SESEVO-215941 format. One record per atom (N, C-alpha, C): residue in three letters; x, y, z; residue number from 1. Coordinates in nm, 3 decimals, decimal comma. Atoms other than C-alpha are relative to their C-alpha. Layout:
+------+---------+---------+---------+------+
: seti :      px :      py :      pz : mise :
+------+---------+---------+---------+------+
:  ala :       X :       Y :       Z :  NUM :
...
+------+---------+---------+---------+------+
//
This chain:
+------+---------+---------+---------+------+
: seti :      px :      py :      pz : mise :
+------+---------+---------+---------+------+
:  met :   0,110 :  -0,105 :   0,015 :    1 :
:  met :  -0,028 :   0,020 :   0,015 :    1 :
:  met :   0,128 :   0,071 :  -0,006 :    1 :
:  ser :  -0,079 :  -0,104 :   0,040 :    2 :
:  ser :   0,134 :   0,302 :  -0,112 :    2 :
:  ser :  -0,070 :   0,100 :   0,093 :    2 :
:  lys :   0,034 :  -0,118 :  -0,151 :    3 :
:  lys :   0,121 :   0,633 :   0,174 :    3 :
:  lys :   0,029 :   0,104 :  -0,120 :    3 :
:  leu :   0,007 :  -0,148 :   0,089 :    4 :
:  leu :  -0,014 :   0,969 :   0,012 :    4 :
:  leu :  -0,016 :   0,130 :   0,066 :    4 :
:  his :   0,022 :  -0,107 :  -0,078 :    5 :
:  his :  -0,039 :   1,305 :   0,181 :    5 :
:  his :  -0,159 :  -0,019 :  -0,068 :    5 :
:  pro :   0,215 :  -0,005 :   0,057 :    6 :
:  pro :  -0,435 :   1,355 :   0,171 :    6 :
:  pro :  -0,007 :   0,136 :  -0,014 :    6 :
:  ala :   0,069 :  -0,054 :   0,069 :    7 :
:  ala :  -0,375 :   1,677 :  -0,010 :    7 :
:  ala :   0,026 :  -0,037 :  -0,169 :    7 :
:  thr :   0,037 :   0,081 :   0,112 :    8 :
:  thr :  -0,287 :   1,438 :  -0,304 :    8 :
:  thr :  -0,134 :  -0,143 :   0,022 :    8 :
:  ala :   0,109 :   0,111 :  -0,051 :    9 :
:  ala :  -0,530 :   1,171 :  -0,186 :    9 :
:  ala :  -0,139 :  -0,005 :  -0,117 :    9 :
:  glu :   0,116 :  -0,038 :   0,089 :   10 :
:  glu :  -0,807 :   1,366 :  -0,390 :   10 :
:  glu :   0,073 :  -0,055 :  -0,152 :   10 :
:  thr :  -0,093 :   0,001 :   0,130 :   11 :
:  thr :  -0,598 :   1,392 :  -0,735 :   11 :
:  thr :   0,022 :  -0,203 :  -0,045 :   11 :
:  ala :  -0,068 :   0,136 :   0,093 :   12 :
:  ala :  -0,490 :   0,997 :  -0,745 :   12 :
:  ala :  -0,124 :  -0,043 :   0,019 :   12 :
:  gly :   0,142 :   0,064 :  -0,003 :   13 :
:  gly :  -0,856 :   0,917 :  -0,718 :   13 :
:  gly :  -0,042 :  -0,091 :   0,135 :   13 :
:  ile :   0,069 :   0,055 :  -0,138 :   14 :
:  ile :  -0,879 :   0,770 :  -0,299 :   14 :
:  ile :  -0,054 :   0,135 :   0,056 :   14 :
:  pro :   0,109 :  -0,102 :  -0,101 :   15 :
:  pro :  -1,156 :   0,935 :  -0,110 :   15 :
:  pro :   0,081 :   0,070 :   0,101 :   15 :
:  leu :  -0,046 :  -0,079 :  -0,082 :   16 :
:  leu :  -1,009 :   1,138 :   0,137 :   16 :
:  leu :  -0,074 :  -0,124 :   0,182 :   16 :
:  gly :   0,054 :   0,073 :  -0,068 :   17 :
:  gly :  -1,218 :   0,919 :   0,412 :   17 :
:  gly :   0,108 :  -0,152 :  -0,006 :   17 :
:  gln :  -0,098 :   0,124 :  -0,047 :   18 :
:  gln :  -1,066 :   0,596 :   0,297 :   18 :
:  gln :   0,149 :  -0,025 :  -0,025 :   18 :
:  leu :  -0,133 :   0,018 :  -0,010 :   19 :
:  leu :  -0,712 :   0,710 :   0,280 :   19 :
:  leu :   0,021 :   0,049 :   0,155 :   19 :
:  val :   0,002 :  -0,013 :  -0,157 :   20 :
:  val :  -0,779 :   0,796 :   0,677 :   20 :
:  val :   0,029 :  -0,127 :   0,045 :   20 :
:  leu :  -0,003 :   0,161 :  -0,038 :   21 :
:  leu :  -0,854 :   0,435 :   0,714 :   21 :
:  leu :   0,072 :  -0,069 :  -0,017 :   21 :
:  gln :  -0,084 :   0,089 :   0,118 :   22 :
:  gln :  -0,583 :   0,316 :   0,482 :   22 :
:  gln :   0,142 :   0,030 :   0,106 :   22 :
:  ile :  -0,115 :  -0,013 :  -0,110 :   23 :
:  ile :  -0,310 :   0,491 :   0,719 :   23 :
:  ile :  -0,049 :  -0,010 :   0,120 :   23 :
:  gly :   0,042 :   0,077 :  -0,086 :   24 :
:  gly :  -0,523 :   0,406 :   1,024 :   24 :
:  gly :   0,083 :  -0,146 :   0,010 :   24 :
:  glu :   0,003 :   0,146 :   0,000 :   25 :
:  glu :  -0,473 :   0,050 :   0,926 :   25 :
:  glu :   0,146 :  -0,009 :   0,005 :   25 :
:  glu :  -0,097 :   0,058 :   0,000 :   26 :
:  glu :  -0,125 :   0,109 :   0,860 :   26 :
:  glu :   0,090 :   0,030 :   0,129 :   26 :
:  arg :  -0,048 :  -0,025 :  -0,151 :   27 :
:  arg :  -0,050 :   0,283 :   1,188 :   27 :
:  arg :  -0,008 :  -0,076 :   0,086 :   27 :
:  ala :   0,031 :   0,084 :  -0,056 :   28 :
:  ala :  -0,221 :   0,006 :   1,355 :   28 :
:  ala :   0,146 :  -0,093 :  -0,021 :   28 :
:  ala :  -0,159 :   0,079 :   0,011 :   29 :
:  ala :   0,081 :  -0,212 :   1,202 :   29 :
:  ala :   0,072 :   0,050 :   0,104 :   29 :
:  glu :  -0,129 :  -0,021 :  -0,052 :   30 :
:  glu :   0,345 :  -0,036 :   1,314 :   30 :
:  glu :  -0,001 :   0,018 :   0,132 :   30 :
:  gln :   0,016 :   0,025 :  -0,150 :   31 :
:  gln :   0,206 :  -0,021 :   1,656 :   31 :
:  gln :   0,000 :  -0,147 :   0,062 :   31 :
:  glu :  -0,029 :   0,126 :  -0,029 :   32 :
:  glu :   0,197 :  -0,382 :   1,655 :   32 :
:  glu :   0,169 :  -0,043 :   0,008 :   32 :
:  ala :  -0,126 :   0,088 :  -0,009 :   33 :
:  ala :   0,528 :  -0,432 :   1,571 :   33 :
:  ala :   0,087 :   0,103 :   0,101 :   33 :
:  gly :  -0,119 :  -0,136 :  -0,130 :   34 :
:  gly :   0,662 :  -0,123 :   1,850 :   34 :
:  gly :   0,046 :   0,110 :  -0,027 :   34 :
:  asn :  -0,069 :  -0,114 :   0,044 :   35 :
:  asn :   0,745 :   0,145 :   1,605 :   35 :
:  asn :  -0,076 :   0,148 :   0,039 :   35 :
:  ile :   0,108 :  -0,120 :  -0,029 :   36 :
:  ile :   0,441 :   0,391 :   1,766 :   36 :
:  ile :  -0,005 :  -0,001 :   0,121 :   36 :
:  phe :   0,098 :  -0,001 :  -0,050 :   37 :
:  phe :   0,289 :   0,522 :   1,969 :   37 :
:  phe :  -0,125 :  -0,061 :   0,048 :   37 :
:  glu :   0,150 :   0,114 :   0,047 :   38 :
:  glu :  -0,082 :   0,366 :   2,041 :   38 :
:  glu :  -0,079 :   0,155 :  -0,017 :   38 :
:  leu :   0,089 :  -0,079 :   0,021 :   39 :
:  leu :  -0,327 :   0,587 :   1,847 :   39 :
:  leu :  -0,104 :   0,058 :   0,026 :   39 :
:  pro :   0,179 :   0,076 :  -0,044 :   40 :
:  pro :  -0,715 :   0,632 :   1,936 :   40 :
:  pro :   0,001 :  -0,028 :  -0,174 :   40 :
:  ala :   0,079 :   0,081 :   0,168 :   41 :
:  ala :  -0,901 :   0,417 :   1,660 :   41 :
:  ala :  -0,028 :   0,094 :  -0,097 :   41 :
:  val :   0,095 :  -0,079 :   0,167 :   42 :
:  val :  -1,074 :   0,553 :   1,330 :   42 :
:  val :  -0,135 :  -0,013 :   0,013 :   42 :
:  lys :   0,175 :   0,030 :   0,021 :   43 :
:  lys :  -1,445 :   0,599 :   1,372 :   43 :
:  lys :  -0,054 :   0,066 :  -0,088 :   43 :
:  pro :   0,070 :  -0,069 :   0,091 :   44 :
:  pro :  -1,663 :   0,704 :   1,096 :   44 :
:  pro :  -0,067 :   0,106 :   0,082 :   44 :
:  ile :   0,095 :  -0,121 :  -0,096 :   45 :
:  ile :  -1,843 :   1,008 :   1,149 :   45 :
:  ile :  -0,128 :  -0,023 :  -0,041 :   45 :
:  pro :   0,140 :  -0,041 :   0,019 :   46 :
:  pro :  -2,189 :   1,028 :   1,152 :   46 :
:  pro :  -0,047 :   0,072 :  -0,094 :   46 :
:  lys :   0,054 :  -0,054 :   0,109 :   47 :
:  lys :  -2,393 :   1,122 :   0,875 :   47 :
:  lys :  -0,015 :   0,137 :   0,058 :   47 :
:  ile :   0,040 :  -0,177 :  -0,050 :   48 :
:  ile :  -2,458 :   1,561 :   0,922 :   48 :
:  ile :  -0,094 :  -0,005 :  -0,086 :   48 :
:  thr :   0,162 :   0,053 :   0,132 :   49 :
:  thr :  -2,800 :   1,620 :   0,774 :   49 :
:  thr :   0,014 :   0,231 :  -0,009 :   49 :
:  ala :   0,018 :  -0,178 :  -0,004 :   50 :
:  ala :  -2,861 :   2,073 :   0,679 :   50 :
:  ala :  -0,028 :  -0,012 :   0,085 :   50 :
:  ser :   0,054 :  -0,084 :  -0,157 :   51 :
:  ser :  -3,039 :   2,135 :   0,997 :   51 :
:  ser :   0,099 :  -0,043 :   0,049 :   51 :
:  ser :  -0,137 :   0,009 :  -0,127 :   52 :
:  ser :  -2,754 :   1,995 :   1,212 :   52 :
:  ser :   0,078 :   0,123 :  -0,104 :   52 :
:  his :  -0,084 :  -0,143 :   0,048 :   53 :
:  his :  -2,520 :   2,255 :   0,992 :   53 :
:  his :  -0,047 :   0,142 :   0,063 :   53 :
:  lys :   0,073 :  -0,109 :  -0,036 :   54 :
:  lys :  -2,777 :   2,464 :   1,032 :   54 :
:  lys :   0,045 :   0,078 :   0,205 :   54 :
:  ala :  -0,084 :  -0,027 :  -0,182 :   55 :
:  ala :  -2,738 :   2,425 :   1,457 :   55 :
:  ala :   0,049 :   0,014 :  -0,007 :   55 :
:  ala :  -0,125 :  -0,014 :  -0,104 :   56 :
:  ala :  -2,455 :   2,420 :   1,503 :   56 :
:  ala :   0,074 :   0,176 :  -0,118 :   56 :
:  gly :   0,002 :  -0,072 :  -0,005 :   57 :
:  gly :  -2,414 :   2,727 :   1,302 :   57 :
:  gly :  -0,033 :   0,147 :   0,058 :   57 :
:  arg :   0,033 :  -0,137 :  -0,129 :   58 :
:  arg :  -2,618 :   2,956 :   1,504 :   58 :
:  arg :   0,009 :  -0,068 :   0,122 :   58 :
:  leu :  -0,034 :  -0,029 :  -0,136 :   59 :
:  leu :  -2,518 :   2,789 :   1,812 :   59 :
:  leu :   0,155 :   0,091 :  -0,032 :   59 :
:  asn :  -0,051 :  -0,037 :  -0,023 :   60 :
:  asn :  -2,217 :   2,942 :   1,701 :   60 :
:  asn :   0,030 :   0,105 :  -0,036 :   60 :
:  ala :   0,031 :  -0,194 :  -0,006 :   61 :
:  ala :  -2,323 :   3,287 :   1,574 :   61 :
:  ala :  -0,066 :   0,046 :   0,133 :   61 :
:  ser :   0,083 :  -0,052 :  -0,094 :   62 :
:  ser :  -2,556 :   3,316 :   1,874 :   62 :
:  ser :   0,130 :   0,042 :   0,141 :   62 :
:  ala :  -0,143 :  -0,015 :  -0,086 :   63 :
:  ala :  -2,176 :   3,305 :   2,106 :   63 :
:  ala :   0,044 :   0,102 :  -0,002 :   63 :
:  ile :  -0,109 :  -0,134 :  -0,005 :   64 :
:  ile :  -2,070 :   3,625 :   1,951 :   64 :
:  ile :  -0,041 :   0,094 :   0,098 :   64 :
:  ser :   0,009 :  -0,167 :  -0,109 :   65 :
:  ser :  -2,059 :   3,976 :   2,230 :   65 :
:  ser :  -0,046 :   0,079 :  -0,094 :   65 :
:  val :   0,046 :  -0,181 :  -0,002 :   66 :
:  val :  -2,216 :   4,243 :   2,189 :   66 :
:  val :   0,072 :   0,094 :  -0,105 :   66 :
:  glu :  -0,120 :  -0,039 :   0,101 :   67 :
:  glu :  -1,906 :   4,408 :   2,097 :   67 :
:  glu :   0,056 :  -0,040 :  -0,099 :   67 :
:  glu :  -0,034 :   0,023 :   0,188 :   68 :
:  glu :  -1,841 :   4,197 :   1,789 :   68 :
:  glu :  -0,054 :   0,002 :  -0,078 :   68 :
:  ile :   0,094 :  -0,024 :   0,104 :   69 :
:  ile :  -2,151 :   4,261 :   1,641 :   69 :
:  ile :  -0,009 :   0,170 :   0,002 :   69 :
:  lys :  -0,044 :  -0,137 :  -0,040 :   70 :
:  lys :  -2,063 :   4,618 :   1,729 :   70 :
:  lys :   0,059 :   0,068 :  -0,126 :   70 :
:  ala :  -0,060 :   0,042 :   0,136 :   71 :
:  ala :  -1,773 :   4,576 :   1,520 :   71 :
:  ala :  -0,024 :  -0,025 :  -0,121 :   71 :
:  trp :   0,020 :   0,030 :   0,080 :   72 :
:  trp :  -1,887 :   4,413 :   1,265 :   72 :
:  trp :  -0,112 :   0,107 :  -0,110 :   72 :
:  leu :   0,065 :  -0,115 :   0,076 :   73 :
:  leu :  -2,191 :   4,681 :   1,213 :   73 :
:  leu :   0,119 :   0,136 :  -0,029 :   73 :
:  asp :  -0,138 :  -0,096 :   0,067 :   74 :
:  asp :  -1,855 :   4,920 :   1,212 :   74 :
:  asp :   0,037 :   0,011 :  -0,123 :   74 :
:  glu :  -0,066 :   0,021 :   0,097 :   75 :
:  glu :  -1,738 :   4,768 :   0,951 :   75 :
:  glu :  -0,038 :   0,041 :  -0,124 :   75 :
:  arg :   0,090 :  -0,036 :   0,116 :   76 :
:  arg :  -2,019 :   4,767 :   0,741 :   76 :
:  arg :  -0,037 :   0,153 :  -0,055 :   76 :
:  glu :  -0,024 :  -0,120 :   0,035 :   77 :
:  glu :  -2,084 :   5,114 :   0,783 :   77 :
:  glu :   0,121 :   0,062 :  -0,085 :   77 :
:  ala :  -0,133 :  -0,086 :   0,057 :   78 :
:  ala :  -1,702 :   5,238 :   0,698 :   78 :
:  ala :  -0,038 :  -0,083 :  -0,152 :   78 :
:  leu :   0,010 :   0,102 :   0,134 :   79 :
:  leu :  -1,756 :   4,940 :   0,400 :   79 :
:  leu :  -0,130 :   0,111 :  -0,098 :   79 :
:  leu :   0,136 :  -0,143 :   0,078 :   80 :
:  leu :  -2,089 :   5,187 :   0,281 :   80 :
:  leu :   0,036 :   0,102 :  -0,082 :   80 :
:  asn :  -0,042 :  -0,174 :   0,008 :   81 :
:  asn :  -1,938 :   5,483 :   0,312 :   81 :
:  asn :   0,135 :   0,046 :  -0,091 :   81 :
:  lys :  -0,087 :  -0,018 :   0,095 :   82 :
:  lys :  -1,647 :   5,383 :   0,135 :   82 :
:  lys :  -0,061 :  -0,039 :  -0,161 :   82 :
:  lys :   0,053 :   0,025 :   0,151 :   83 :
:  lys :  -1,884 :   5,256 :  -0,190 :   83 :
:  lys :  -0,068 :   0,187 :  -0,021 :   83 :
:  phe :   0,043 :  -0,068 :   0,037 :   84 :
:  phe :  -2,085 :   5,546 :  -0,182 :   84 :
:  phe :   0,061 :   0,098 :   0,006 :   84 :
:  ala :  -0,121 :  -0,134 :  -0,008 :   85 :
:  ala :  -1,781 :   5,805 :  -0,157 :   85 :
:  ala :   0,072 :  -0,055 :  -0,185 :   85 :
:  gly :  -0,077 :   0,042 :   0,176 :   86 :
:  gly :  -1,660 :   5,580 :  -0,528 :   86 :
:  gly :   0,113 :  -0,037 :   0,032 :   86 :
:  glu :  -0,118 :   0,058 :  -0,105 :   87 :
:  glu :  -1,387 :   5,472 :  -0,282 :   87 :
:  glu :   0,003 :  -0,162 :  -0,049 :   87 :
:  met :  -0,070 :   0,129 :  -0,012 :   88 :
:  met :  -1,426 :   5,100 :  -0,348 :   88 :
:  met :   0,074 :  -0,112 :  -0,054 :   88 :
:  thr :  -0,080 :   0,108 :   0,037 :   89 :
:  thr :  -1,233 :   4,844 :  -0,434 :   89 :
:  thr :  -0,003 :  -0,164 :   0,003 :   89 :
:  arg :  -0,005 :   0,102 :   0,001 :   90 :
:  arg :  -1,220 :   4,510 :  -0,532 :   90 :
:  arg :  -0,016 :  -0,080 :   0,108 :   90 :
:  lys :  -0,045 :   0,046 :  -0,132 :   91 :
:  lys :  -1,102 :   4,419 :  -0,197 :   91 :
:  lys :  -0,061 :   0,031 :   0,115 :   91 :
:  asp :   0,094 :  -0,062 :  -0,059 :   92 :
:  asp :  -1,339 :   4,611 :  -0,023 :   92 :
:  asp :  -0,144 :  -0,099 :  -0,051 :   92 :
:  glu :   0,149 :   0,017 :   0,015 :   93 :
:  glu :  -1,655 :   4,506 :  -0,206 :   93 :
:  glu :   0,004 :  -0,157 :   0,034 :   93 :
:  asn :  -0,033 :   0,064 :  -0,083 :   94 :
:  asn :  -1,504 :   4,166 :  -0,103 :   94 :
:  asn :  -0,061 :  -0,006 :   0,097 :   94 :
:  arg :   0,034 :   0,014 :  -0,141 :   95 :
:  arg :  -1,507 :   4,227 :   0,208 :   95 :
:  arg :  -0,129 :   0,030 :   0,050 :   95 :
:  leu :   0,167 :  -0,105 :  -0,025 :   96 :
:  leu :  -1,848 :   4,426 :   0,253 :   96 :
:  leu :  -0,063 :  -0,138 :  -0,041 :   96 :
:  ser :   0,081 :   0,135 :  -0,050 :   97 :
:  ser :  -1,982 :   4,076 :   0,133 :   97 :
:  ser :  -0,022 :  -0,113 :   0,074 :   97 :
:  tyr :   0,005 :   0,091 :  -0,126 :   98 :
:  tyr :  -1,851 :   3,839 :   0,382 :   98 :
:  tyr :   0,028 :   0,111 :   0,106 :   98 :
:  val :   0,118 :  -0,011 :  -0,101 :   99 :
:  val :  -1,978 :   4,120 :   0,621 :   99 :
:  val :  -0,071 :  -0,010 :   0,051 :   99 :
:  arg :   0,215 :   0,039 :   0,012 :  100 :
:  arg :  -2,319 :   4,087 :   0,492 :  100 :
:  arg :  -0,020 :  -0,136 :   0,120 :  100 :
:  trp :   0,027 :   0,183 :  -0,033 :  101 :
:  trp :  -2,310 :   3,733 :   0,554 :  101 :
:  trp :  -0,001 :   0,007 :   0,117 :  101 :
:  ser :  -0,034 :   0,012 :  -0,144 :  102 :
:  ser :  -2,123 :   3,724 :   0,851 :  102 :
:  ser :  -0,139 :   0,094 :   0,132 :  102 :
:  leu :   0,122 :  -0,025 :  -0,052 :  103 :
:  leu :  -2,438 :   3,941 :   0,983 :  103 :
:  leu :  -0,096 :  -0,047 :  -0,073 :  103 :
:  asp :   0,127 :   0,058 :   0,014 :  104 :
:  asp :  -2,674 :   3,789 :   0,825 :  104 :
:  asp :  -0,012 :  -0,185 :   0,071 :  104 :
:  arg :  -0,067 :   0,089 :  -0,037 :  105 :
:  arg :  -2,559 :   3,502 :   1,008 :  105 :
:  arg :   0,001 :  -0,032 :   0,176 :  105 :
:  ile :  -0,018 :  -0,080 :  -0,129 :  106 :
:  ile :  -2,543 :   3,690 :   1,326 :  106 :
:  ile :  -0,186 :  -0,025 :   0,032 :  106 :
:  glu :   0,134 :   0,002 :   0,012 :  107 :
:  glu :  -2,902 :   3,717 :   1,284 :  107 :
:  glu :  -0,093 :  -0,103 :  -0,005 :  107 :
:  asp :   0,053 :   0,115 :   0,084 :  108 :
:  asp :  -2,987 :   3,406 :   1,140 :  108 :
:  asp :   0,003 :  -0,084 :   0,150 :  108 :
:  ala :  -0,007 :   0,079 :  -0,136 :  109 :
:  ala :  -2,917 :   3,308 :   1,471 :  109 :
:  ala :  -0,066 :   0,041 :   0,118 :  109 :
:  lys :   0,094 :  -0,060 :  -0,091 :  110 :
:  lys :  -3,138 :   3,519 :   1,651 :  110 :
:  lys :  -0,169 :  -0,030 :  -0,008 :  110 :
:  tyr :   0,063 :   0,062 :   0,047 :  111 :
:  tyr :  -3,407 :   3,450 :   1,460 :  111 :
:  tyr :  -0,043 :  -0,099 :  -0,082 :  111 :
:  gly :   0,007 :   0,099 :   0,114 :  112 :
:  gly :  -3,387 :   3,203 :   1,269 :  112 :
:  gly :  -0,121 :  -0,126 :   0,038 :  112 :
:  glu :   0,052 :   0,154 :  -0,008 :  113 :
:  glu :  -3,518 :   2,892 :   1,402 :  113 :
:  glu :  -0,173 :   0,033 :   0,010 :  113 :
:  asn :   0,139 :  -0,055 :  -0,014 :  114 :
:  asn :  -3,858 :   3,114 :   1,510 :  114 :
:  asn :  -0,029 :   0,047 :  -0,178 :  114 :
:  met :   0,018 :  -0,047 :   0,105 :  115 :
:  met :  -3,831 :   3,219 :   1,145 :  115 :
:  met :  -0,045 :  -0,115 :  -0,124 :  115 :
:  asp :  -0,010 :   0,093 :   0,019 :  116 :
:  asp :  -3,838 :   2,855 :   1,053 :  116 :
:  asp :  -0,105 :  -0,049 :   0,030 :  116 :
:  asn :   0,111 :   0,066 :  -0,088 :  117 :
:  asn :  -4,109 :   2,747 :   1,279 :  117 :
:  asn :  -0,158 :   0,059 :  -0,096 :  117 :
:  leu :   0,104 :  -0,049 :   0,031 :  118 :
:  leu :  -4,311 :   3,063 :   1,087 :  118 :
:  leu :  -0,033 :  -0,065 :  -0,161 :  118 :
:  glu :  -0,007 :  -0,007 :   0,081 :  119 :
:  glu :  -4,231 :   2,912 :   0,741 :  119 :
:  glu :  -0,052 :  -0,138 :  -0,001 :  119 :
:  asn :   0,056 :   0,148 :   0,024 :  120 :
:  asn :  -4,353 :   2,550 :   0,846 :  120 :
:  asn :  -0,130 :   0,021 :   0,044 :  120 :
:  arg :   0,215 :  -0,067 :  -0,068 :  121 :
:  arg :  -4,689 :   2,732 :   0,991 :  121 :
:  arg :  -0,059 :   0,030 :  -0,214 :  121 :
:  val :   0,076 :  -0,080 :   0,064 :  122 :
:  val :  -4,732 :   2,922 :   0,630 :  122 :
:  val :   0,002 :  -0,141 :  -0,131 :  122 :
:  val :   0,043 :   0,129 :   0,096 :  123 :
:  val :  -4,656 :   2,555 :   0,421 :  123 :
:  val :  -0,104 :  -0,065 :   0,052 :  123 :
:  met :   0,080 :   0,118 :  -0,025 :  124 :
:  met :  -4,871 :   2,366 :   0,611 :  124 :
:  met :  -0,142 :   0,086 :  -0,021 :  124 :
:  tyr :   0,090 :  -0,074 :   0,037 :  125 :
:  tyr :  -5,161 :   2,679 :   0,565 :  125 :
:  tyr :  -0,071 :   0,019 :  -0,178 :  125 :
:  glu :   0,039 :   0,003 :   0,204 :  126 :
:  glu :  -5,108 :   2,667 :   0,180 :  126 :
:  glu :  -0,010 :  -0,140 :  -0,036 :  126 :
:  arg :   0,085 :   0,102 :   0,048 :  127 :
:  arg :  -5,142 :   2,285 :   0,172 :  127 :
:  arg :  -0,132 :   0,027 :   0,107 :  127 :
:  leu :   0,200 :  -0,031 :  -0,083 :  128 :
:  leu :  -5,502 :   2,346 :   0,368 :  128 :
:  leu :  -0,027 :   0,024 :  -0,068 :  128 :
:  leu :   0,092 :  -0,067 :   0,150 :  129 :
:  leu :  -5,586 :   2,603 :   0,115 :  129 :
:  leu :  -0,009 :  -0,083 :  -0,127 :  129 :
:  asp :   0,031 :   0,053 :   0,153 :  130 :
:  asp :  -5,517 :   2,388 :  -0,145 :  130 :
:  asp :  -0,091 :  -0,077 :  -0,009 :  130 :
:  glu :   0,092 :   0,128 :  -0,032 :  131 :
:  glu :  -5,688 :   2,060 :  -0,011 :  131 :
:  glu :  -0,190 :   0,076 :   0,039 :  131 :
:  val :   0,160 :  -0,104 :   0,028 :  132 :
:  val :  -6,058 :   2,377 :   0,063 :  132 :
:  val :   0,015 :  -0,013 :  -0,096 :  132 :
:  arg :   0,046 :   0,031 :   0,198 :  133 :
:  arg :  -6,015 :   2,439 :  -0,285 :  133 :
:  arg :  -0,013 :  -0,065 :  -0,067 :  133 :
:  ser :   0,034 :   0,161 :   0,088 :  134 :
:  ser :  -5,987 :   2,094 :  -0,432 :  134 :
:  ser :  -0,154 :  -0,039 :   0,081 :  134 :
:  phe :   0,117 :   0,058 :  -0,033 :  135 :
:  phe :  -6,300 :   2,025 :  -0,204 :  135 :
:  phe :  -0,123 :   0,085 :  -0,031 :  135 :
:  thr :   0,099 :  -0,074 :  -0,021 :  136 :
:  thr :  -6,485 :   2,350 :  -0,219 :  136 :
:  thr :  -0,054 :  -0,060 :  -0,201 :  136 :
:  gln :   0,057 :   0,083 :   0,174 :  137 :
:  gln :  -6,444 :   2,196 :  -0,667 :  137 :
:  gln :  -0,089 :  -0,048 :   0,023 :  137 :
:  gln :   0,123 :   0,142 :   0,008 :  138 :
:  gln :  -6,577 :   1,891 :  -0,568 :  138 :
:  gln :  -0,175 :  -0,003 :   0,054 :  138 :
:  leu :   0,128 :  -0,060 :  -0,014 :  139 :
:  leu :  -6,845 :   2,039 :  -0,400 :  139 :
:  leu :  -0,106 :   0,062 :  -0,115 :  139 :
:  glu :   0,104 :  -0,063 :   0,098 :  140 :
:  glu :  -6,958 :   2,256 :  -0,669 :  140 :
:  glu :   0,002 :  -0,109 :  -0,160 :  140 :
:  arg :   0,100 :   0,087 :   0,111 :  141 :
:  arg :  -6,943 :   1,987 :  -0,944 :  141 :
:  arg :  -0,076 :  -0,077 :   0,017 :  141 :
:  ala :   0,080 :   0,106 :  -0,123 :  142 :
:  ala :  -7,119 :   1,729 :  -0,665 :  142 :
:  ala :  -0,132 :   0,110 :  -0,065 :  142 :
:  ser :   0,095 :  -0,088 :   0,091 :  143 :
:  ser :  -7,349 :   2,039 :  -0,750 :  143 :
:  ser :  -0,085 :   0,043 :  -0,067 :  143 :
:  asn :   0,022 :  -0,016 :   0,164 :  144 :
:  asn :  -7,370 :   2,107 :  -1,091 :  144 :
:  asn :  -0,045 :  -0,130 :  -0,053 :  144 :
:  ser :   0,094 :   0,151 :   0,133 :  145 :
:  ser :  -7,472 :   1,704 :  -1,171 :  145 :
:  ser :  -0,106 :   0,022 :   0,057 :  145 :
:  arg :   0,140 :   0,011 :  -0,044 :  146 :
:  arg :  -7,727 :   1,753 :  -0,914 :  146 :
:  arg :  -0,120 :   0,096 :  -0,079 :  146 :
:  val :   0,115 :  -0,115 :   0,030 :  147 :
:  val :  -7,917 :   2,039 :  -1,082 :  147 :
:  val :  -0,036 :  -0,038 :  -0,139 :  147 :
:  arg :   0,065 :   0,038 :   0,139 :  148 :
:  arg :  -7,948 :   1,888 :  -1,446 :  148 :
:  arg :  -0,075 :  -0,099 :   0,012 :  148 :
+------+---------+---------+---------+------+
//
């Protein structure tokens, strides 16, 4: 088994996870031979869903202090002043995009769960509306067929 650096694993066609397991097996063999210290066992990473990413992001963003939020807002204000003064560089535009994204993450940490709940309720009511419309159409068809 040839050893590959993790940076070259993907280009060599070996998935990174498989490479980690291969390296773990090699280390285990070397350990049995007494060549290296004991390493923790490599365990498979559990499947992570989009909702767990969202929850982790919200948890991380909610830990930001008031001072950090003020610093983000001040930086955004300074960049917007540059933009409106016509002094904006490409680097500044990229930074403004990043600052806006960061502020969005902070806002999502505050209000995101409530917005998700609201969105779920709206979807529920839209489905109910569709069902009521369908039922109304069925009633109208039934009443029209009786009139004839």
